[in-house]
Structures are given as structure tokens and as C-alpha cells.
C-alpha positions as CSV (number, residue, x, y, z in Angstrom):
1,M,0.0,0.0,0.0
2,N,1.0,3.6,-0.5
3,E,-0.3,6.7,1.0
4,T,1.1,10.2,0.6
5,I,-0.3,13.4,2.1
6,D,0.9,16.8,1.0
7,T,0.7,19.7,3.4
8,A,-1.3,21.6,0.8
9,A,-3.7,18.7,0.2
10,L,-7.4,19.4,-0.4
11,D,-9.5,18.8,2.7
12,N,-12.1,16.3,1.5
13,R,-14.7,14.7,3.8
14,V,-15.5,11.6,1.7
15,F,-12.6,9.2,1.8
16,V,-11.2,8.0,-1.6
17,L,-9.8,4.5,-1.7
18,V,-8.2,3.3,-4.9
19,L,-7.7,-0.5,-5.4
20,Q,-4.9,-0.6,-8.0
21,H,-3.9,-3.6,-10.0
22,P,-0.2,-4.3,-9.6
23,R,0.4,-4.0,-13.3
24,E,-1.0,-0.5,-13.4
25,R,1.6,0.7,-10.9
26,G,4.2,2.9,-12.6
27,N,2.2,3.4,-15.8
28,A,3.2,6.8,-17.1
29,L,-0.4,7.6,-18.0
30,A,-2.0,6.5,-14.8
31,T,-3.8,9.2,-12.7
32,A,-4.5,7.4,-9.5
33,A,-1.1,8.2,-7.9
34,L,-2.1,11.9,-7.9
35,L,-5.1,11.4,-5.6
36,P,-3.2,10.7,-2.3
37,A,-1.0,13.7,-3.0
38,L,-3.9,16.0,-3.8
39,L,-6.5,14.9,-1.2
40,R,-6.1,14.7,2.5
41,R,-8.3,11.7,2.8
42,A,-7.2,9.3,0.1
43,R,-5.3,6.0,-0.1
44,I,-4.0,3.6,-2.8
45,A,-4.0,-0.1,-2.0
46,I,-1.9,-2.1,-4.5
47,G,-2.7,-5.7,-5.0
48,L,-5.3,-8.2,-6.3
49,S,-7.5,-9.0,-3.3
50,W,-8.2,-8.1,0.3
51,P,-10.4,-9.9,2.8
52,N,-12.7,-7.0,3.4
53,L,-13.0,-3.2,3.2
54,A,-11.2,-2.6,6.5
55,Q,-8.2,-4.6,5.4
56,A,-7.9,-2.6,2.1
57,L,-8.4,0.7,3.9
58,G,-6.1,-0.1,6.8
59,E,-8.7,0.9,9.4
60,P,-12.2,0.0,10.6
61,A,-15.0,1.0,8.2
62,E,-18.7,0.3,7.8
63,P,-19.4,-1.1,4.3
64,A,-23.0,0.2,4.3
65,A,-21.6,3.8,4.3
66,W,-19.3,3.2,1.4
67,A,-19.8,3.0,-2.3
68,V,-17.9,1.5,-5.2
69,L,-17.7,3.3,-8.5
70,H,-18.3,0.6,-11.1
71,L,-19.9,0.8,-14.5
72,G,-19.8,-2.9,-15.5
73,S,-22.4,-3.6,-18.2
74,A,-24.6,-0.7,-17.2
75,R,-25.5,2.0,-19.6
76,P,-26.8,5.3,-18.1
77,A,-29.1,5.9,-21.0
78,A,-30.7,2.5,-20.6
79,L,-31.3,3.3,-16.9
80,G,-33.4,6.3,-17.9
81,C,-30.8,8.9,-17.1
82,G,-30.1,12.0,-19.2
83,P,-27.2,14.3,-18.9
84,G,-26.6,15.4,-15.3
85,T,-27.1,18.9,-14.1
86,E,-26.0,21.0,-11.2
87,S,-29.5,20.9,-9.8
88,D,-29.9,17.2,-10.3
89,P,-26.7,15.4,-9.2
90,A,-28.6,12.1,-9.2
91,Q,-28.3,12.2,-13.0
92,E,-24.5,12.2,-12.8
93,L,-24.2,9.7,-9.9
94,I,-26.6,6.8,-10.3
95,V,-27.1,4.3,-7.5
96,L,-27.7,0.7,-8.5
97,D,-28.8,-2.3,-6.5
98,R,-27.1,-5.7,-6.7
99,R,-29.2,-6.6,-9.8
100,G,-27.8,-3.6,-11.6
101,E,-31.1,-1.8,-11.5
102,R,-31.4,1.9,-10.6
103,V,-32.3,2.7,-7.0
104,R,-34.9,5.5,-7.0
105,E,-34.0,6.9,-3.6
106,G,-30.5,7.6,-4.8
107,R,-30.3,11.0,-3.3
108,A,-30.8,9.8,0.3
109,I,-28.2,7.1,-0.2
110,L,-25.6,9.5,-1.6
111,A,-26.1,11.8,1.4
112,G,-24.9,9.0,3.7
113,I,-21.7,8.0,1.9
114,D,-18.5,8.2,3.9
115,G,-16.1,6.8,1.4
116,I,-15.8,5.6,-2.2
117,V,-13.8,2.8,-3.8
118,L,-12.3,3.1,-7.3
119,L,-10.8,0.2,-9.3
120,D,-7.7,1.3,-11.1
121,G,-6.2,-0.6,-14.1
122,T,-7.1,-1.7,-17.6
123,W,-10.6,-2.9,-18.2
124,Q,-9.5,-6.5,-17.8
125,Q,-7.5,-5.7,-14.7
126,A,-10.5,-4.0,-13.2
127,K,-12.6,-7.0,-13.9
128,T,-10.1,-9.1,-12.0
129,L,-10.2,-6.8,-9.0
130,W,-14.0,-6.8,-9.0
131,W,-14.3,-10.6,-9.1
132,R,-11.5,-11.2,-6.6
133,N,-13.0,-8.9,-4.0
134,P,-16.6,-10.2,-3.4
135,W,-16.9,-7.8,-0.4
136,L,-17.4,-5.0,-2.9
137,L,-21.0,-6.3,-3.2
138,K,-21.6,-5.2,0.4
139,L,-20.9,-1.6,-0.7
140,R,-23.3,0.7,-2.5
141,R,-22.7,0.7,-6.2
142,I,-22.5,4.0,-8.1
143,V,-22.4,4.4,-11.9
144,L,-21.1,7.7,-13.3
145,N,-23.0,9.6,-16.0
146,P,-20.5,12.3,-16.8
147,P,-21.8,15.4,-18.7
148,E,-18.9,15.2,-21.1
149,R,-16.4,12.6,-22.4
150,A,-13.2,12.1,-20.5
151,R,-10.7,14.9,-21.0
152,Y,-7.9,12.4,-20.5
153,G,-9.2,10.7,-23.6
154,R,-6.9,13.0,-25.5
155,V,-3.9,11.0,-24.4
156,R,-5.4,7.6,-23.5
157,R,-8.4,6.1,-25.3
158,E,-11.5,5.0,-23.5
159,P,-13.9,2.5,-25.2
160,R,-17.1,4.0,-23.8
161,P,-18.3,7.6,-23.4
162,E,-19.1,7.0,-19.7
163,A,-15.5,5.9,-18.9
164,L,-13.3,8.4,-17.1
165,S,-9.8,8.4,-15.8
166,T,-9.5,7.5,-12.1
167,L,-8.8,11.1,-11.2
168,E,-11.8,12.4,-13.2
169,A,-14.1,9.8,-11.7
170,A,-13.0,10.8,-8.1
171,A,-13.5,14.5,-9.0
172,L,-17.0,14.0,-10.3
173,A,-18.0,11.9,-7.4
174,L,-16.6,14.3,-4.8
175,K,-18.2,17.2,-6.5
176,H,-21.7,15.8,-5.8
177,L,-21.1,13.8,-2.7
178,E,-19.7,16.8,-0.9
179,G,-21.4,19.5,-2.8
180,R,-18.1,21.1,-3.6
181,P,-17.4,22.0,-7.2
182,D,-14.1,23.4,-6.1
183,L,-12.7,19.9,-5.4
184,E,-13.6,18.9,-9.0
185,R,-12.0,22.1,-10.4
186,A,-8.8,21.6,-8.4
187,L,-8.4,17.9,-9.4
188,R,-9.2,18.6,-13.1
189,A,-6.7,21.5,-13.1
190,R,-4.0,19.0,-12.0
191,L,-5.2,16.6,-14.7
192,E,-4.7,19.3,-17.3
193,C,-1.1,19.6,-16.2
194,L,-0.6,15.8,-16.6
195,I,-2.3,15.9,-20.1
196,G,0.0,18.7,-21.1
197,A,3.1,16.8,-19.9
198,A,2.0,13.7,-21.7
199,S,1.3,15.6,-24.9
200,A,4.8,17.2,-24.7
201,R,6.4,13.8,-24.4
202,G,4.4,12.4,-27.2
203,T,2.9,9.8,-24.9
204,G,-0.6,8.6,-25.2
205,Q,-3.4,6.9,-27.2
206,G,-2.6,3.5,-25.9
207,R,-5.2,1.0,-24.8
208,A,-7.6,2.3,-22.2
209,G,-6.5,1.6,-18.7
210,K,-7.7,4.3,-16.5
211,A,-10.5,4.7,-14.1
212,R,-12.1,1.5,-13.5
213,S,-14.6,3.4,-11.5
214,S,-16.4,2.5,-14.7
215,G,-15.0,-1.0,-14.7
216,A,-15.9,-4.2,-16.6
217,D,-18.6,-6.7,-16.3
218,G,-18.5,-8.4,-12.9
219,P,-20.5,-9.6,-9.9
220,G,-22.6,-6.5,-10.1
221,R,-24.7,-8.5,-12.6
222,R,-25.3,-11.3,-10.2
223,G,-29.0,-12.0,-9.7
224,R,-30.1,-10.6,-13.0
């Protein structure tokens, strides 16, 4: 595991836990490593599986108050969701049940979230993380419905419009869970610096391997 806290880190309330596939570590185009440096309450756990949320987090935690950002086979449009708006965050953060169906009382659930889990790696790696950690099913499941395509798509392709880099996914989630657009702006500003550096190096447009907050098909489909 790796956790870095900068003295100028943003003071977020909702904890951000990133489960990173070992093969994603050190990827020049990965954005997850920026989160512990930018957020006061963030952690990266590197590995393939953990017994439970507390073990991955390194401290006690109540699964019912946590959510995992995982797209799987879900399509926001098929769930009856249009583009999200500032006045309707439920359109950008969609809560699903274990059958992959939209939970109508999503707003109330989002208000009680203390932490979020993101899966970081390629789509196949995220699928591995999802299946090897069945305790994720005990968490609330959130699907992102971003108002625009991933900005990081300029340097690293994503196969679906809803897919975001790990940093972008965390930024969008925190914006609504905490009601703080400033967190999203600060994180996205750092992302722009990373995009500029990658473009200057001529790096990019490889296979998608970013925010598996929007991950691959997995146990979330169980029961359908």
C-alpha cells in the first residue's frame, strides 16, 4: 500500500480508496497516484485481493456507508438517465442495486456515503479486481453519468463515453457527494497539467487503462 499526504492537500470529507492492480503501478499515463498527493483523505491499496474493506483501507469501516464506482455492463441511457445537471446530481451519480437496477431513492443514499472505492487498471484488470473482492458487493454501487467525455481521452483512449480516468471519476463523485465543485476544479486542473506533460512527451493513445470506476462486467450483474 502507498499513502502520501501533502501539506497543501485538499481537505475532502468523503474518503477516496483506490484499489490498484499491480500491473498498473508505474504506468506513465495513470492518474491514480495523484489522488493521495492532492486529497487529505485518500489512499492507494496495490494488490489483487483483500479480505474486506477494513483490510484494504487499513482501518475500521462500515461497508453500508461506502460505495464502489463501477460501471460494468450498465448504460446510463438504458437506466433512464439523461445528462446530469448542477441541480440534479442524481443524474450524474446513479445508485444501482445488486441486480444492476437503478435505485430511485439515490439522493438519500448518496447523502450518507462516507467513502468511495475506485478500481484502477485496464478494463480486464478492473474486472479481475471486481471478481476477486466479493466484499465489494456489500458496498453501495454507483455508476457515473458524466456530462462530457473524459478529458484524458486526448492521451489515453476509452472504449465508452461514460468511462473516465481515475482522477476524473473521483473529481466528479466528490463534486456531488460533498457539494463542492471546487474539489472537482482543483483535481481537473492537475489533470490538465498531466495531459500537457503527456502531450509534450508524445505519450498517449494506448489502450484504455484508467479509471475503473467505470470497470468491466462483474459480480454487479449477479442476480439478473
